[in-house]
C-alpha positions in Angstrom: 27.1 -121.3 -4.5 30.7 -121.3 -6.3 30.9 -123.4 -8.7 33.3 -126.9 -7.6 32.4 -126.5 -4.1 30.3 -128.0 -1.2 28.5 -126.4 1.3 31.3 -127.1 3.6 33.8 -125.6 1.5 31.6 -122.7 1.2 31.9 -122.2 5.1 35.5 -123.0 5.2 36.2 -120.1 3.0 33.5 -117.4 4.3 35.6 -118.3 7.3 38.9 -117.5 5.7 37.4 -114.8 4.8 36.5 -113.2 7.9 39.6 -114.3 9.6 41.4 -112.1 7.0 38.7 -109.5 7.3 39.3 -109.5 11.0 42.7 -109.6 11.0 43.5 -106.7 8.6 40.9 -104.3 10.3 41.3 -105.3 13.6 41.6 -101.0 14.5 38.0 -100.4 12.8 37.2 -103.4 14.6 38.0 -102.7 17.9 36.7 -99.4 17.4 33.0 -100.6 16.9 33.5 -103.2 20.1 34.9 -100.9 22.8 35.3 -96.9 24.1 38.9 -97.7 25.1 40.5 -94.3 24.5 43.2 -96.1 23.3 41.2 -96.9 20.2 40.8 -94.7 16.7 38.9 -91.6 18.6 36.9 -90.4 15.6 33.6 -90.9 13.9 35.5 -91.3 10.8 36.6 -94.4 8.3 40.3 -92.0 6.9 42.8 -92.2 8.1 43.4 -88.4 6.3 43.5 -85.5 9.3 42.1 -82.9 6.2 39.1 -84.5 5.9 39.0 -86.0 9.2 39.0 -82.8 10.6 36.6 -81.0 8.4 33.8 -83.7 8.2 33.8 -83.1 12.0 33.4 -79.4 12.0 37.2 -78.8 13.9 38.5 -75.2 13.6 42.0 -76.6 15.7 44.6 -79.7 16.0 45.7 -80.9 18.6 48.4 -83.6 17.7 50.2 -85.1 19.6 53.3 -87.9 19.7 53.9 -88.9 23.3 55.5 -92.2 24.1 54.6 -92.6 27.8 52.0 -90.8 27.9 53.1 -87.9 29.4 53.2 -85.4 26.1 49.6 -86.1 25.9 48.3 -85.1 29.1 49.3 -82.0 28.3 48.2 -81.8 25.2 44.7 -82.9 26.3 44.9 -80.0 28.7 46.0 -77.1 26.3 43.1 -78.6 24.1 40.6 -78.2 27.3 42.1 -75.0 27.3 41.5 -73.4 23.9 37.9 -75.1 24.0 36.8 -73.1 27.0 38.8 -69.7 26.7 38.0 -69.3 22.9 34.9 -71.5 22.6 37.6 -73.6 19.4 36.2 -76.8 18.1 39.2 -78.1 19.1 40.8 -81.6 18.0 43.4 -83.6 20.4 44.5 -87.7 18.7 47.4 -89.2 18.5 49.3 -88.3 15.3 49.8 -92.5 15.2 46.3 -92.6 13.8 46.7 -90.2 10.7 47.5 -89.6 7.7 49.4 -86.7 6.5 50.3 -86.2 3.2 47.3 -84.0 2.4 48.6 -81.6 4.9 48.7 -78.3 2.7 45.0 -78.8 1.8 44.1 -77.7 5.5 42.5 -74.1 5.3 44.5 -71.9 6.8 42.1 -71.1 9.6 42.7 -74.3 11.0 46.2 -74.4 13.4 47.4 -77.0 14.5 50.0 -76.8 18.3 52.6 -79.9 18.3 53.3 -81.7 21.3 56.3 -84.0 20.6 58.5 -85.8 22.9 61.6 -87.5 22.5 63.0 -91.2 23.2 66.0 -92.5 23.5 68.5 -90.6 21.4 66.6 -87.5 19.9 64.3 -90.2 18.6 60.4 -89.1 17.6 58.2 -91.5 20.0 57.2 -94.7 18.4 54.0 -94.0 17.5 55.4 -90.3 15.7 57.6 -91.9 13.5 55.4 -91.7 10.2 54.9 -87.9 11.2 58.9 -87.4 11.2 58.7 -89.0 7.9 56.3 -87.0 6.6 57.7 -83.5 7.2 61.1 -84.7 6.8 60.2 -85.4 3.2 57.7 -82.6 2.6 58.9 -80.1 -0.5 60.4 -76.4 0.4 57.8 -74.0 1.2 54.6 -76.7 0.4 53.3 -76.3 4.3 52.8 -72.1 3.3 49.5 -72.3 4.4 50.0 -73.6 7.8 50.1 -71.6 10.7 51.4 -73.6 13.9 52.5 -74.0 17.7 54.7 -76.5 18.5 56.8 -77.8 22.5 58.7 -80.2 22.9 58.9 -82.6 25.7 62.8 -83.3 26.9 65.7 -84.4 29.4 68.3 -82.2 29.3 70.9 -84.5 30.8 70.3 -86.4 27.4 73.0 -85.9 24.3 69.7 -84.7 21.9 67.9 -82.5 24.4 64.3 -82.5 22.8 65.9 -83.6 19.9 62.3 -84.9 18.1 60.7 -81.8 18.8 63.6 -79.7 17.4 63.4 -81.9 13.9 59.8 -81.4 14.0 60.4 -77.4 14.1 63.2 -77.9 11.5 61.1 -79.9 8.7 58.5 -77.7 9.6 60.7 -74.6 8.9 61.8 -75.8 6.0 58.2 -76.5 4.8 57.2 -72.5 5.2 54.9 -73.1 7.8 54.4 -70.4 9.9 55.2 -70.8 13.6 53.1 -68.9 16.2 54.5 -67.7 19.2 57.2 -69.2 20.2 58.8 -73.1 19.9 58.7 -74.1 24.1 61.1 -76.9 25.3 60.4 -78.4 29.1 63.3 -80.1 30.4 62.1 -82.9 32.8 65.8 -83.7 33.4 65.6 -80.3 35.9 62.2 -81.0 36.9 60.4 -78.1 35.7 58.3 -80.0 32.2 54.7 -78.2 34.3 56.3 -74.6 34.8 58.2 -74.9 31.5 54.7 -75.8 30.3 52.5 -72.9 32.5 55.1 -70.4 30.5 54.7 -71.5 27.2 51.4 -71.7 27.1 50.0 -68.5 28.2 52.5 -66.9 26.0 51.3 -69.2 23.4 47.6 -68.4 23.8 48.1 -64.4 24.1 49.7 -65.0 20.5 46.9 -67.5 19.5 44.8 -64.5 20.4 46.4 -61.9 18.6 46.8 -64.0 15.1 43.5 -65.2 15.1 41.6 -62.4 16.6 40.0 -64.6 19.6 37.7 -63.4 21.8 38.2 -64.4 24.8 35.6 -66.2 27.3 35.3 -66.4 30.8 37.2 -69.9 31.8 34.5 -72.0 33.7 34.6 -76.3 33.5 33.2 -77.6 30.2 32.6 -81.0 30.9 34.4 -83.1 27.4 31.6 -86.0 28.1 28.1 -86.0 29.3 27.5 -87.8 32.7 24.9 -90.3 34.2 24.7 -92.3 37.3 23.3 -96.1 36.8 22.5 -98.4 39.1 23.7 -101.7 37.6 26.8 -102.5 39.3 27.0 -105.7 38.5 26.2 -106.0 34.9 28.8 -107.7 32.6 29.2 -104.5 30.7 30.0 -102.3 33.8 33.8 -102.1 33.9 35.4 -103.0 37.6 39.2 -101.1 36.8 39.7 -104.5 34.1 42.7 -102.3 31.6 39.9 -102.4 28.4 37.1 -103.3 27.9 38.9 -106.6 26.2 38.6 -107.8 29.6 35.0 -107.9 30.5 33.1 -110.9 30.7 32.2 -113.0 28.2 34.8 -111.3 25.9 38.5 -113.6 24.6 41.4 -111.9 24.9 43.7 -113.7 22.2 46.3 -110.4 21.5 48.0 -109.2 20.4 49.5 -107.4 23.5 50.6 -103.6 23.7 50.6 -101.0 25.4 46.6 -100.6 24.8 46.0 -103.7 25.3 48.8 -105.6 27.9 48.8 -109.1 29.1 48.0 -109.9 32.2 51.3 -111.9 33.6 52.0 -114.2 36.6 54.7 -112.9 38.1 56.1 -117.0 38.6 59.3 -115.8 41.4 60.0 -113.0 43.2 62.4 -111.9 46.1 63.9 -109.7 47.9 67.6 -108.3 46.9 68.7 -106.3 50.0 70.1 -107.6 53.2 69.3 -104.7 55.1 66.2 -103.8 56.9 66.0 -100.3 56.2 65.6 -100.7 51.9 63.7 -102.8 49.7 64.8 -104.4 45.8 62.3 -106.4 44.7 63.6 -109.4 41.3 59.9 -110.5 39.5 59.9 -113.0 37.1 56.9 -112.4 34.8 56.2 -114.9 33.1 55.0 -114.6 28.7 53.7 -118.0 28.3 50.7 -118.0 25.5 51.2 -114.5 25.1 53.3 -114.1 21.7 55.0 -111.4 23.1 58.7 -110.9 22.4 61.7 -109.2 23.5 65.3 -108.5 22.8 67.3 -108.2 25.5 68.1 -104.6 26.7 64.0 -103.8 26.0 62.0 -102.2 28.5 58.6 -103.7 30.8 55.9 -101.7 31.3 54.2 -102.3 34.1 50.5 -101.1 34.8 50.2 -100.5 38.5 46.6 -99.6 40.5 46.4 -97.4 43.7 47.0 -98.6 47.2 43.6 -99.3 49.5 45.3 -96.1 52.0 45.3 -93.7 48.7 42.2 -94.7 47.3 40.4 -94.4 50.8 42.1 -91.3 51.1 41.1 -89.3 48.0 37.3 -90.7 48.3 36.6 -89.7 51.3 38.6 -86.4 50.7 35.8 -85.2 47.9 33.4 -86.6 49.3 33.0 -89.3 46.9 30.2 -93.0 46.7 32.8 -96.0 45.7 29.7 -97.9 44.2 28.2 -95.0 42.1 28.0 -96.1 38.9 28.1 -93.6 35.9 29.0 -93.6 31.5 30.3 -91.0 30.2 28.6 -90.0 26.7 31.2 -87.9 24.6 29.9 -84.9 23.5 31.6 -84.4 20.8 32.2 -86.9 17.8 36.1 -86.7 17.8 36.2 -87.4 21.5 36.1 -91.4 23.4 36.0 -91.6 27.2 39.3 -92.0 29.1 39.1 -95.5 30.2 36.0 -98.5 29.7 33.1 -97.2 30.7 30.6 -97.8 32.1 32.2 -98.0 35.2 32.1 -97.2 39.5 33.9 -94.6 41.2 35.9 -96.3 43.3 37.2 -98.3 40.0 38.2 -95.3 38.4 40.0 -93.8 41.6 41.8 -97.0 42.0 42.4 -97.9 38.0 42.4 -95.4 36.3 43.4 -92.1 38.0 47.0 -91.3 39.0 46.3 -89.7 42.3 49.2 -89.6 43.7 51.8 -88.4 41.6 53.0 -84.7 41.1 50.9 -81.5 41.5 50.4 -79.0 38.5 50.1 -75.3 39.4 47.3 -75.4 36.6 45.2 -77.3 37.8 45.0 -74.7 40.9 43.8 -72.1 38.6 40.7 -74.3 37.9 40.0 -75.7 40.9 39.5 -71.8 42.0 35.6 -72.2 40.9 35.2 -75.1 42.8 37.1 -74.0 46.1 34.5 -74.8 49.3 35.1 -71.5 51.1 36.7 -67.9 50.5 39.1 -68.7 52.1 40.7 -71.4 50.2 40.0 -69.3 47.1 42.0 -67.0 48.1 44.9 -69.3 48.5 44.5 -70.9 45.5 44.0 -67.4 43.6 47.6 -66.7 44.9 49.3 -70.4 44.6 48.2 -70.7 40.8 49.6 -67.3 39.9 53.0 -67.2 42.0 55.2 -70.2 40.7 57.4 -69.2 43.5 55.4 -69.8 46.3 53.9 -72.9 44.7 57.1 -74.6 44.7 57.4 -73.4 47.8 54.2 -74.5 49.0 53.5 -77.5 47.3 56.1 -78.6 45.9 58.4 -78.8 48.0 56.6 -80.6 50.5 56.2 -83.1 47.7 52.3 -83.2 48.1 49.9 -85.0 45.6 46.8 -83.8 44.9 44.9 -85.0 47.8 47.7 -83.9 50.4 48.1 -80.3 48.9 44.1 -79.8 48.8 44.0 -80.9 52.3 46.6 -78.4 53.0 44.6 -75.8 52.2 41.6 -76.5 53.5 43.7 -77.3 56.9 42.4 -81.4 57.3 38.8 -80.1 55.9 37.1 -82.5 53.0 36.1 -80.8 49.9 32.9 -81.7 49.3 31.9 -79.1 46.3 34.5 -80.5 43.7 32.1 -82.0 41.1 33.6 -85.8 40.5 33.1 -85.7 36.8 35.9 -82.9 37.2 38.8 -84.6 38.8 38.0 -87.3 36.3 39.0 -85.2 33.1 41.0 -83.1 35.0 44.0 -85.3 36.8 45.6 -87.2 35.0 45.6 -91.1 33.5 47.2 -93.4 34.9 50.0 -94.9 33.1 52.9 -97.1 32.7 55.5 -97.5 35.1 58.5 -98.9 32.7 61.2 -101.1 34.1 64.8 -101.6 32.3 65.0 -105.6 32.0 67.3 -107.5 33.8 67.2 -111.1 32.3 67.9 -112.3 28.7 65.6 -113.0 25.5 68.4 -116.1 24.9 68.3 -117.8 28.5 64.8 -116.9 28.9 62.6 -116.3 26.0 59.3 -116.8 27.9 60.0 -114.6 30.9 60.7 -111.2 31.7 62.8 -110.2 35.0 62.3 -106.8 36.3 64.9 -104.8 39.1 63.2 -102.5 40.5 64.2 -100.4 44.0 61.3 -100.2 46.5 60.1 -96.2 47.4 59.3 -95.6 50.8 60.9 -92.7 52.6 59.2 -90.6 55.4 58.1 -87.1 54.5 59.6 -84.4 56.2 56.6 -82.6 55.2 54.5 -84.6 56.7 54.6 -86.0 60.2 54.1 -90.0 60.0 53.5 -90.0 56.5 55.2 -92.0 53.4 56.2 -90.9 49.9 55.3 -94.1 48.0 56.3 -95.3 44.6 52.9 -97.3 43.2 54.1 -100.0 41.0 57.5 -100.7 43.4 55.4 -100.6 46.4 52.1 -103.3 44.9 55.2 -105.0 43.7 56.9 -105.7 47.2 53.0 -106.2 48.4 52.9 -109.6 46.0 56.4 -110.2 46.8 55.6 -110.8 50.2 52.4 -112.4 49.9 53.7 -115.0 47.5 57.1 -115.6 49.6 53.8 -116.1 52.2 55.6 -113.6 55.0 52.9 -112.9 57.5 53.1 -109.4 57.0 50.4 -109.1 59.7 53.1 -110.5 62.1 55.2 -107.3 61.1 53.4 -105.1 61.7 52.4 -106.3 65.2 56.2 -106.6 66.2 57.1 -102.9 65.1 54.1 -101.3 67.1 55.5 -103.6 69.8 59.1 -102.1 69.2 60.2 -106.3 68.5 61.2 -106.1 64.6 63.3 -103.9 62.8 61.8 -104.9 59.5 59.5 -102.7 58.4 56.0 -102.7 57.9 54.3 -102.7 54.5 53.7 -98.4 54.3 50.8 -99.1 51.2 48.0 -102.2 50.8 47.0 -103.6 47.2 43.9 -105.5 46.3 45.7 -108.2 44.4 43.0 -110.3 43.2 42.6 -107.1 41.1 38.9 -106.2 38.9 36.5 -109.4 38.8 39.8 -111.7 39.9 41.4 -110.9 37.2 44.8 -110.4 38.9 44.5 -113.6 41.0 47.8 -116.0 41.8 49.7 -112.6 41.1 49.4 -111.2 37.5 49.7 -107.8 37.0 48.8 -106.1 33.2 52.1 -106.3 31.3 54.0 -104.6 27.4 57.0 -104.5 25.6 58.7 -102.1 25.2 61.4 -102.4 22.5 64.4 -99.6 23.1 67.8 -99.0 21.4 69.9 -100.7 24.3 71.2 -103.5 22.0 74.4 -105.2 22.6 77.1 -105.2 19.8 75.9 -107.7 17.1 79.5 -109.0 17.2 80.1 -111.0 20.3 83.8 -110.2 20.1 83.3 -106.6 19.9 84.5 -104.9 23.4 81.7 -103.9 25.7 82.0 -101.4 28.6 79.3 -101.1 30.9 78.8 -98.8 33.9 75.4 -99.1 35.8 75.4 -98.3 39.7 72.3 -99.8 42.1 69.3 -100.8 39.7 71.3 -100.0 36.7 72.6 -102.8 36.8 69.9 -104.5 35.8 70.3 -104.4 31.4 73.5 -105.6 32.5 72.7 -108.4 34.1 70.7 -109.5 30.9 73.3 -108.2 28.6 76.0 -110.9 30.8 73.3 -113.4 31.0 73.0 -113.3 27.0 76.6 -113.7 26.5 76.6 -116.7 28.7 74.2 -118.5 27.1 75.6 -117.6 23.1 79.0 -119.2 24.6 77.3 -122.2 25.7 75.6 -122.5 22.0 78.3 -121.6 20.6 81.4 -124.5 22.0 82.9 -124.8 19.4 83.3 -121.5 17.2 86.7 -120.4 17.0 85.1 -116.3 17.4 85.6 -115.3 21.4 83.8 -113.2 23.0 85.4 -109.5 23.2 86.3 -108.3 26.9 83.6 -107.7 28.7 83.9 -105.3 32.3 81.1 -104.0 33.9 81.6 -101.1 36.2 78.7 -101.8 38.9 78.4 -99.2 41.9 75.7 -100.1 45.8 76.2 -98.5 49.0 77.7 -101.2 50.5 77.5 -105.0 50.8 73.8 -105.5 52.3 72.5 -103.8 48.4 75.0 -105.2 46.3 72.8 -106.9 43.5 73.1 -110.5 42.4 76.3 -110.7 44.4 75.6 -114.5 44.8 75.2 -114.7 40.5 78.3 -112.7 39.9 81.3 -115.5 40.1 79.1 -117.9 38.4 78.6 -115.8 35.1 82.7 -115.3 35.5 83.5 -118.6 35.6 81.0 -119.7 32.5 82.6 -116.7 30.6 86.2 -116.7 31.6 88.6 -114.3 31.1 86.1 -112.3 28.6 84.0 -110.4 32.2 85.3 -108.9 35.0 83.2 -107.2 37.3 84.8 -104.0 39.3 82.4 -102.9 42.4 82.9 -99.4 44.1 81.0 -99.6 46.9 80.2 -95.9 48.5 79.3 -96.2 51.5 81.1 -98.7 53.3 82.0 -99.0 56.8 83.6 -96.2 58.5 85.1 -94.9 55.4 84.8 -91.3 54.8 85.7 -91.6 51.5 82.8 -92.0 48.5 83.5 -93.8 45.6 81.4 -94.6 42.7 81.6 -95.6 39.1 82.8 -92.5 37.5 86.1 -92.9 39.6 87.1 -96.5 38.9 86.7 -95.6 35.3 89.4 -93.2 36.0 90.8 -95.4 38.1 91.2 -98.0 35.7 91.7 -95.4 32.3 94.2 -97.0 30.5 92.1 -100.3 30.4 89.2 -98.1 29.2 91.4 -95.6 26.6 92.7 -99.6 25.4 89.4 -100.7 24.7 87.3 -97.9 23.5 90.7 -97.4 20.5 89.7 -101.1 20.3 86.4 -100.3 19.1 84.4 -100.9 22.6 80.2 -100.0 23.2 79.9 -98.4 25.4 76.8 -98.5 27.7 75.5 -96.4 30.8 72.4 -97.2 32.9 70.5 -95.4 36.1 70.4 -92.0 37.4 70.6 -88.7 34.3 71.2 -85.9 36.4 74.4 -87.4 39.1 76.0 -90.6 37.7 75.4 -90.2 33.7 77.1 -87.0 33.9 79.6 -87.9 36.5 80.3 -91.1 33.9 80.5 -88.7 30.8 83.1 -86.1 32.1 85.4 -89.7 33.3 84.8 -90.4 29.8 85.5 -87.1 28.5 88.9 -86.8 30.4 89.9 -90.7 29.2 89.4 -89.4 25.2 91.2 -86.4 26.1 94.4 -87.7 28.4 94.6 -90.7 25.7 94.2 -89.1 22.7 96.7 -86.1 23.8 93.1 -83.8 22.4 91.3 -81.3 24.0 88.3 -82.3 26.5 85.8 -80.2 23.9 87.7 -82.6 21.2 87.3 -85.4 23.6 83.6 -83.8 24.0 82.6 -83.9 20.1 84.1 -87.7 20.2 81.6 -89.0 23.0 78.9 -87.2 21.0 80.1 -88.7 18.0 80.5 -91.9 19.5 76.8 -91.7 20.8 75.5 -90.4 17.2 76.3 -94.0 15.8 75.5 -96.2 18.2 78.4 -96.8 19.9 77.4 -95.2 23.5 74.5 -95.7 24.9 72.3 -94.4 27.3 69.4 -96.1 29.6 69.1 -93.6 32.0 66.0 -91.7 34.0 
């Protein structure tokens, strides 16, 4: 016993010490008590990437910096192919988990493949900022030992297309590192990410084969995990689809709540915003009470959805899978942990952990060949796997998901020849869907509002089938049930041609695993954004957001209303805030009842300018970019007065049209060429005075 301490004092001191250890070593403790793939995935206590690779006997590193999970998916695909094609001992990990100070000591016989996504205005993903700082600070020539490949993921509709990977390539070149093959660039803006990856991957594998003198092996599926079927579905250690193992029975979830461990937030209110009956837009309000989650106006809400009953049933039937079969995955490689909580059931994995409704990758068809149900289907797969034009014509253009595609090839017959562990290792894993927050952190600090148009339209290539968004239809299910709408009666009337209200195309288990989602709870987290109002409230603000692009601007205006109410006696006045909003007509005019109230509270400091593109019988369609030109004098004056410009919505059409209008306004106002005006806008983007939140 320490001098001067009685038994109670000593016990309290020990408890405090354990609390400190638990707090500062929370990552280590999580790794000990959970098998979540988001946690540390190596059997090493070190963060030194070189040391960990050496300890685990790796001769190839695949490192990814990913914001939404796409970069991670491609990195894991590439790592898998290196293993099957060349029998390499690959370590595929998130750069966020490691330190790189000793990278100069990496053996020249251990190449690295970098997969770097671009986020925001040419930025590295949040988890890759430390890697950027390291690369930017390395001395010239200090990484001459390093051989690397590089694949960037970006969107050409943004000003700083693939900005993060281009910075990485520049830093690596200056460090003396040696690029193998060519620098690959994926363009989500053109919808060619998958084909861009496949072209880069084929060329890169050929280059690696030559540079490293690799022997190529016949490609066959080699599981990364030992698959075992179990019999204890009701055992409390078996996951029923919980977001992480922290939500299993007897565990206490206290946070912090992140994308790795989301908060189960109750939807306290939801409503339909559209007044027409052919489309839907859901306003949902999530409570943050009890989570300690904080957000800033302009941030994003990440929502982790589950798959619908209909899609789960179709998938299980197509591949002859039994949903109640419980299985475990045991890693055959110490550096790889299972991709989701195990043990679990096949049904839970299909519903909660796998992306079964997204676009189909041509690469998957090549891997499916060995499991084709017959020679005829095998021949079809072979053609489509090699011919990107034919694949685009037969699969992509028809907007098939994976199950639709394989049934199309087999003429509707099930595929009982595909191993379950191939499916769970090959298909992408469920990722959060992100929505611009439409509330204000000042006026609603404990609630987050989102505004989501429901994706639900007929697929011309499949009679009677619809293309449905997984998360937006989930929100619509919640909205209807929460507001006690009789869905069964709607569907009955529709069948009897008594109602024009569209029925639900898909249905969901709203109670969730072990009733965790009962009372309208869903797993969420906050993703911080750079989309911010100027700190000086007197700065003029120009906002442009048609459709649900208006969501963050509703938050901005509510923020300014709260500011004015809290600063009634301040001499400083709000600057001019003008919002250009576009909708089709009055039926889908979002928050139409709210804007007049905001105008009353903000007086002359707020103006709403509305463009209706399909109003009445008018053949002329008016868009937000057209109204900018009509108000060119006001817009130019505001820009000259230091206005911040914000654009939110469609990246391809609207954002580019707005950019052209602003170039024209600045060109005419400053009497300079459009090239010079474009440079002015580029400068505004660089210094944060022109911000985009587009998709």
